[in-house]
C-alpha positions as CSV (number, residue, x, y, z in Angstrom):
1,M,0.0,0.0,0.0
2,V,1.4,3.4,-1.0
3,V,0.8,6.1,1.6
4,Y,0.8,9.6,0.4
5,W,1.5,12.5,2.8
6,V,-1.1,14.9,1.3
7,T,-3.1,17.7,2.6
8,P,-6.9,16.9,2.7
9,A,-8.8,18.3,-0.2
10,S,-10.7,20.6,2.1
11,Y,-7.4,22.3,3.0
12,T,-7.1,24.0,-0.3
13,G,-10.3,25.9,0.4
14,S,-9.5,26.6,4.0
15,S,-9.2,30.1,5.4
16,M,-5.5,29.5,5.9
17,N,-5.0,29.1,2.2
18,R,-7.4,31.9,1.2
19,A,-5.3,34.2,3.4
20,A,-2.3,33.6,1.2
21,T,-4.2,34.7,-1.9
22,S,-3.9,38.3,-0.9
23,P,-1.7,40.2,-3.4
24,H,0.0,41.8,-0.4
25,H,1.3,38.6,1.2
26,V,4.8,39.1,-0.3
27,A,5.0,42.5,1.2
28,S,4.1,41.0,4.6
29,R,7.4,39.0,4.7
30,G,9.1,41.5,6.9
31,K,6.3,41.4,9.5
32,L,6.2,37.6,9.5
33,M,10.0,37.4,9.9
34,A,9.9,39.9,12.7
35,T,7.2,37.9,14.4
36,L,9.1,34.6,14.1
37,F,12.3,36.2,15.4
38,T,10.6,37.9,18.4
39,A,8.8,34.8,19.3
40,Q,12.0,32.8,19.0
41,V,13.7,35.2,21.4
42,C,10.8,34.9,23.9
43,G,10.7,31.1,23.6
44,S,14.4,30.6,23.9
45,T,14.5,32.9,26.9
46,G,12.0,30.8,28.7
47,H,13.6,27.5,27.6
48,S,17.2,28.3,28.5
49,I,16.6,29.7,32.0
50,G,14.1,26.9,32.9
51,M,16.4,24.1,31.7
52,A,19.3,25.6,33.7
53,V,17.5,25.2,37.0
54,G,15.8,21.8,36.3
55,S,18.6,19.9,37.9
56,I,18.6,22.2,40.9
57,M,14.9,21.7,41.4
58,A,15.3,17.9,41.1
59,A,18.1,17.8,43.7
60,G,16.0,20.1,46.0
61,I,13.0,17.8,45.8
62,T,14.7,14.4,46.0
63,G,17.5,15.4,48.4
64,T,20.2,13.8,46.2
65,N,22.1,14.5,43.0
66,T,21.4,11.1,41.7
67,W,18.3,12.1,39.7
68,S,19.5,15.7,38.9
69,G,20.0,15.0,35.2
70,L,16.5,13.5,34.7
71,P,14.5,16.7,34.3
72,V,16.7,17.9,31.5
73,A,16.7,14.5,29.8
74,V,12.8,14.3,30.0
75,G,12.6,17.9,28.6
76,A,14.8,16.9,25.7
77,L,12.7,13.8,25.1
78,G,9.5,16.0,25.1
79,T,11.2,18.2,22.5
80,A,11.9,15.2,20.2
81,L,8.6,13.4,20.6
82,A,6.5,16.5,20.0
83,S,8.1,17.2,16.6
84,W,6.0,14.7,14.7
85,P,2.5,15.6,16.1
86,L,3.1,19.3,15.8
87,A,4.4,18.9,12.2
88,R,1.3,16.9,11.3
89,L,-0.9,19.6,12.8
90,M,1.0,22.2,10.7
91,D,0.5,20.0,7.6
92,R,-3.3,20.2,8.1
93,S,-3.8,23.6,9.6
94,G,-0.6,25.7,9.0
95,R,2.4,26.8,10.9
96,R,0.6,29.2,13.2
97,P,-1.6,26.7,15.0
98,G,1.3,24.2,15.5
99,L,3.7,26.9,16.9
100,V,1.0,28.3,19.2
101,L,0.1,24.9,20.5
102,G,3.7,24.1,21.3
103,Y,4.2,27.3,23.3
104,A,0.9,26.9,25.0
105,L,1.7,23.4,26.2
106,S,5.0,24.7,27.5
107,V,3.2,27.3,29.6
108,G,1.3,24.5,31.2
109,G,4.5,22.6,31.7
110,A,6.2,25.5,33.4
111,A,3.2,25.9,35.7
112,L,3.3,22.2,36.6
113,G,7.0,22.6,37.3
114,I,6.2,25.3,39.8
115,V,3.5,23.3,41.4
116,G,5.8,20.2,41.6
117,M,8.4,22.3,43.3
118,M,5.9,23.8,45.8
119,T,4.3,20.4,46.6
120,R,7.7,18.6,46.4
121,S,6.4,16.1,43.8
122,F,9.1,14.8,41.6
123,P,6.7,13.0,39.2
124,L,4.8,16.2,38.7
125,L,8.0,18.0,38.0
126,L,9.0,15.5,35.4
127,V,5.6,15.7,33.7
128,G,6.0,19.5,33.7
129,M,9.4,19.2,32.2
130,A,8.2,16.9,29.4
131,L,5.6,19.6,28.4
132,F,8.2,22.3,29.0
133,G,10.5,20.9,26.4
134,I,7.8,21.3,23.7
135,A,8.7,25.0,23.5
136,Q,12.0,24.0,22.0
137,T,10.0,22.0,19.4
138,S,8.3,25.2,18.3
139,N,11.6,27.1,18.4
140,L,13.1,24.5,16.0
141,L,10.1,24.3,13.7
142,A,10.0,28.1,13.4
143,R,13.0,28.0,11.2
144,Y,11.0,26.2,8.5
145,A,8.3,28.8,8.7
146,A,10.9,31.4,7.9
147,A,11.9,29.3,4.9
148,D,8.3,29.2,3.7
149,V,8.1,32.9,3.3
150,S,11.6,33.3,1.7
151,P,12.7,32.8,-1.9
152,G,15.0,29.8,-2.4
153,P,18.3,31.9,-2.6
154,Q,17.4,33.5,0.8
155,R,16.2,30.5,2.8
156,G,19.5,29.9,4.4
157,R,19.8,33.5,5.7
158,A,16.1,33.4,6.9
159,M,16.7,30.2,8.8
160,G,20.0,31.5,10.2
161,L,18.3,34.6,11.5
162,I,15.6,32.7,13.3
163,V,18.1,30.3,14.9
164,W,20.2,33.3,16.0
165,G,17.2,34.4,18.0
166,S,18.0,31.5,20.4
167,A,21.3,33.2,21.1
168,V,19.6,36.5,22.0
169,G,17.1,34.6,24.2
170,S,19.9,32.8,26.0
171,L,21.5,36.2,26.9
172,V,18.3,37.8,28.0
173,G,17.2,35.0,30.3
174,P,19.8,35.3,33.0
175,N,19.3,39.0,33.2
176,L,15.7,38.5,34.2
177,M,16.5,36.2,37.2
178,E,16.6,39.0,39.8
179,P,13.1,40.4,39.0
180,A,11.8,36.8,38.8
181,V,13.2,36.0,42.2
182,R,11.6,39.1,43.7
183,A,8.3,38.2,42.1
184,G,8.6,34.6,43.3
185,A,9.2,35.8,46.9
186,H,5.6,37.2,46.9
187,L,4.4,33.7,46.0
188,D,6.6,32.0,48.5
189,L,8.6,30.3,45.7
190,S,12.3,29.3,46.0
191,P,14.8,31.1,43.6
192,A,14.9,28.0,41.4
193,A,11.2,27.7,41.1
194,S,11.0,31.5,40.4
195,A,13.0,30.9,37.3
196,F,9.9,29.2,35.8
197,L,8.1,32.5,36.0
198,I,10.4,33.7,33.2
199,S,9.4,30.6,31.2
200,L,5.7,31.3,31.8
201,A,6.0,34.8,30.6
202,G,8.3,34.0,27.6
203,Y,6.2,31.1,26.3
204,G,3.0,33.0,26.9
205,L,4.2,36.0,25.0
206,A,5.6,33.9,22.2
207,A,2.2,32.2,21.8
208,I,0.3,35.4,21.7
209,L,2.7,37.1,19.2
210,V,2.5,34.1,16.8
211,E,-1.3,33.9,17.1
212,I,-1.9,37.6,16.5
213,F,0.8,38.5,14.0
214,L,1.8,35.4,12.0
215,R,-0.8,36.1,9.4
216,P,-1.0,35.1,6.6
217,D,0.2,31.7,7.5
218,P,3.7,31.0,6.1
219,L,2.9,27.5,4.9
220,A,-0.2,28.8,3.0
221,I,2.1,31.4,1.4
222,A,4.5,28.6,0.2
223,R,1.7,26.5,-1.2
224,R,0.1,29.5,-2.8
225,Q,3.4,30.5,-4.4
226,E,3.8,27.1,-5.8
227,N,0.4,27.5,-7.6
228,V,0.8,31.0,-8.9
229,G,4.5,31.2,-9.5
230,G,5.3,27.7,-10.3
231,R,4.1,25.2,-12.9
232,G,0.3,25.2,-12.4
233,P,-1.5,23.4,-9.6
234,A,0.7,22.0,-6.8
235,E,1.8,18.4,-7.5
236,R,0.7,15.7,-5.2
237,A,3.1,14.8,-2.4
238,R,5.4,11.9,-3.0
239,S,5.1,8.8,-0.8
240,L,7.3,8.5,2.2
241,G,9.5,6.1,0.3
242,G,9.8,8.5,-2.6
243,I,10.8,11.4,-0.3
244,L,13.4,9.3,1.5
245,G,14.7,8.1,-1.8
246,D,15.7,11.7,-2.8
247,L,19.5,12.1,-2.4
248,R,19.0,15.6,-1.1
249,V,16.7,14.4,1.6
250,Q,19.2,11.6,2.5
251,L,22.1,14.0,2.8
252,A,20.1,16.5,4.8
253,L,18.9,13.8,7.2
254,A,22.4,12.4,7.6
255,T,23.8,15.9,8.2
256,L,21.2,16.9,10.8
257,T,21.2,13.6,12.8
258,I,24.9,12.8,12.7
259,S,26.1,16.4,13.6
260,Q,23.5,16.4,16.4
261,F,24.7,13.1,17.8
262,V,28.4,14.1,17.6
263,M,27.9,17.5,19.1
264,I,25.8,16.3,22.0
265,S,27.9,13.2,22.8
266,T,31.1,15.1,22.9
267,T,30.0,18.3,24.7
268,S,27.5,16.8,27.2
269,T,30.5,14.9,28.7
270,S,32.9,17.9,28.5
271,P,32.1,19.3,32.0
272,V,33.0,16.0,33.6
273,Y,36.2,15.9,31.6
274,L,37.1,19.5,32.5
275,H,36.3,18.9,36.1
276,D,38.6,15.9,36.2
277,H,41.4,18.1,34.9
278,G,41.0,20.6,37.8
279,Y,38.9,23.2,36.1
280,S,36.9,25.5,38.4
281,V,33.1,25.8,38.1
282,G,33.6,29.2,36.7
283,A,36.0,28.0,34.0
284,I,33.6,25.2,33.1
285,G,30.8,27.7,32.9
286,I,32.8,29.9,30.5
287,A,33.5,26.8,28.3
288,V,29.9,25.8,28.1
289,S,28.9,29.4,27.3
290,L,31.4,29.7,24.5
291,H,30.1,26.4,23.1
292,L,26.5,27.7,23.2
293,G,27.7,30.9,21.6
294,G,29.3,28.9,18.7
295,M,26.0,27.0,18.3
296,Y,23.8,30.1,17.8
297,V,25.7,33.3,17.4
298,T,27.2,32.2,14.1
299,S,23.7,31.4,12.6
300,P,23.5,34.5,10.3
301,L,27.0,33.6,8.9
302,S,25.9,30.0,8.3
303,G,22.8,31.2,6.5
304,W,24.7,33.6,4.4
305,L,27.3,30.9,3.4
306,S,24.5,28.4,2.7
307,D,22.9,30.9,0.2
308,R,26.0,32.4,-1.2
309,A,28.4,29.3,-1.5
310,G,25.6,26.7,-1.7
311,R,24.2,24.0,0.6
312,L,26.7,21.3,-0.2
313,P,29.9,23.5,0.4
314,T,28.5,24.7,3.6
315,I,27.7,21.2,4.8
316,G,31.2,20.2,3.9
317,A,32.6,23.2,5.8
318,G,30.5,22.3,8.8
319,A,31.8,18.7,8.7
320,L,35.5,19.9,8.4
321,V,35.1,22.3,11.3
322,L,33.3,19.7,13.5
323,I,36.0,17.1,12.7
324,G,38.8,19.6,13.5
325,A,37.0,20.6,16.8
326,V,36.6,17.0,18.1
327,T,40.1,16.1,17.0
328,L,41.5,19.1,18.8
329,A,39.4,18.5,21.9
330,G,40.4,14.9,22.0
331,F,44.1,15.2,21.6
332,A,44.9,18.6,23.1
333,P,46.4,18.4,26.6
334,G,43.5,18.5,29.1
335,T,45.3,21.2,31.1
336,D,45.5,23.6,28.1
337,R,42.4,25.7,28.7
338,V,42.8,27.8,25.6
339,L,42.9,24.8,23.2
340,V,40.1,22.8,25.0
341,I,37.7,25.7,25.3
342,G,38.5,26.8,21.8
343,A,37.7,23.3,20.6
344,L,34.3,23.5,22.3
345,F,33.5,26.8,20.6
346,L,34.5,25.4,17.2
347,N,32.3,22.3,18.0
348,G,29.3,24.6,18.2
349,V,30.3,26.5,15.0
350,G,30.6,23.3,13.0
351,W,27.2,22.1,14.3
352,N,25.6,25.4,13.3
353,L,27.0,25.3,9.8
354,A,25.7,21.8,9.3
355,F,22.3,22.5,11.0
356,V,21.5,25.6,9.0
357,S,22.7,24.3,5.6
358,G,21.2,20.8,6.2
359,S,17.8,22.4,7.1
360,A,17.9,24.6,4.0
361,L,18.8,21.6,1.8
362,L,15.9,19.6,3.2
363,T,13.5,22.4,2.5
364,D,14.8,22.8,-1.1
365,A,14.2,19.1,-1.7
366,L,10.5,19.2,-0.6
367,S,7.4,20.7,-2.2
368,P,5.2,22.8,0.1
369,A,2.8,19.8,0.4
370,E,5.6,17.6,1.7
371,R,7.5,20.0,4.0
372,A,5.7,20.1,7.3
373,S,5.5,16.3,7.8
374,T,9.0,15.6,6.6
375,Q,10.6,18.4,8.5
376,G,8.9,17.2,11.7
377,L,10.2,13.7,11.0
378,A,13.7,15.1,10.6
379,D,13.5,17.0,13.9
380,L,12.2,13.8,15.6
381,F,15.2,11.9,14.3
382,M,17.5,14.7,15.3
383,G,16.1,14.9,18.8
384,M,16.3,11.2,19.3
385,M,19.8,11.1,18.1
386,G,20.7,13.9,20.5
387,A,19.2,12.0,23.5
388,F,21.0,8.8,22.4
389,G,24.2,10.7,21.9
390,S,24.1,12.1,25.5
391,A,23.7,8.6,26.9
392,A,26.2,7.0,24.6
393,G,28.8,9.8,25.2
394,G,28.8,9.1,28.9
395,M,29.2,5.4,28.4
396,I,32.1,5.8,25.9
397,L,33.8,8.4,28.2
398,G,33.6,6.0,31.1
399,V,34.9,3.0,29.3
400,W,37.4,4.4,26.7
401,G,38.1,8.0,27.6
402,F,37.6,11.5,26.1
403,A,40.1,11.0,23.3
404,I,38.3,7.9,21.9
405,L,34.9,9.6,22.2
406,N,36.1,12.5,20.1
407,T,37.9,10.2,17.6
408,L,34.6,8.2,17.1
409,G,32.8,11.5,16.6
410,A,35.2,12.6,13.9
411,A,34.8,9.2,12.1
412,L,31.0,9.6,12.1
413,V,31.1,13.1,10.7
414,L,33.1,11.7,7.7
415,G,29.8,10.1,6.5
416,P,28.0,13.3,5.5
417,L,31.2,14.8,4.2
418,A,31.9,11.8,2.0
419,L,28.3,11.6,0.8
420,S,28.3,15.3,-0.2
421,L,31.5,14.9,-2.2
422,L,30.6,11.6,-3.9
423,R,27.1,12.7,-4.8
424,W,28.0,16.4,-5.5
425,P,27.2,16.3,-9.3
426,T,23.9,14.4,-8.8
427,I,22.6,16.5,-5.9
428,T,23.6,19.7,-7.7
429,A,21.7,18.6,-10.8
430,L,18.7,17.8,-8.7
431,S,18.9,21.2,-7.1
432,T,19.0,23.1,-10.4
433,G,15.9,25.3,-10.7
434,E,14.9,24.8,-7.1
435,G,13.4,27.7,-5.0
């Protein structure tokens, strides 16, 4: 039986699609991009500060550090598992309802987290963190909404701009802790639980902004553009097998999943490695901050390179940077802070190059009717590989050490690099005329 990922026939006559028929929808791109960027800042502000205190809340409730990593892991799992359902909702109803639902569920998750802390209920905290993580799903899927409203030659930059919003949010969040603690004191909340007030406000504001201002819907614009600017009526979506048989999709999925696995597995264990080499908590914090900076601050550059030099060269550059980073981290003396911390920064840069260009290549390979579902599936795979990478990284570190862990990471990254080189002419030919 062949299963087609298609939009129901009623969709073409829906209000979402009719909104895109307006002759002014192209002129609204600036408003839509501003809405997506602002919502990304709000969403990442809430996510970063809440995930930072999850382990503290767990230790406070359980009285031990044994389960301190579980809230963050559950939050990451919530991010991954929500990708597919939200993407399917977007496929039927548009980007706006999916993004709003993701942020709204996270508002509930943050509230449950506060209640769990107040009642000292660890299971309730974990349920809250699972819902809490769905905000990151909306944050990630927002990059595809930016691509929907952007011409093919500008998709990389559009995605890079939205991803860069996460860096802004990560900087804003810590600066809101003091007023959040003051507000929490009036509610008899601990400082850790008070951080979730920032998440409540951030997620709530993101949901409101998207609901009010993300009109017309980006996915409707993409589908309408395919009709009026393409080659007649939109083609029926390919089967899942046909989509996965596309070399561009294969390379994009390999790039997104492998780079995520390598980045997470090598950096999630880095604090332990640095601690074992006598680094102070402050130095470890600087190392992690620089890594996060590399992950997000370079997004506009990654987008520009992806559009200017091409998807494949940027994927190759990301692979080379990531290989160099893990090699440097694995074989540099552990006591050399400059080299080790520099390697962590480059690790983030390499991941960002691969993430932005891989996302752009995936979007290029899909028709508007195929995008939402396939993109959600890609983010599901990426999230699951990240969770697996975190667990596997700790095991490899414990058995074989940090050098072997990074060596294996470098070997894995060679896969997308080799595929992009070997299939370069074929993929380039497939991409001709895209966008």
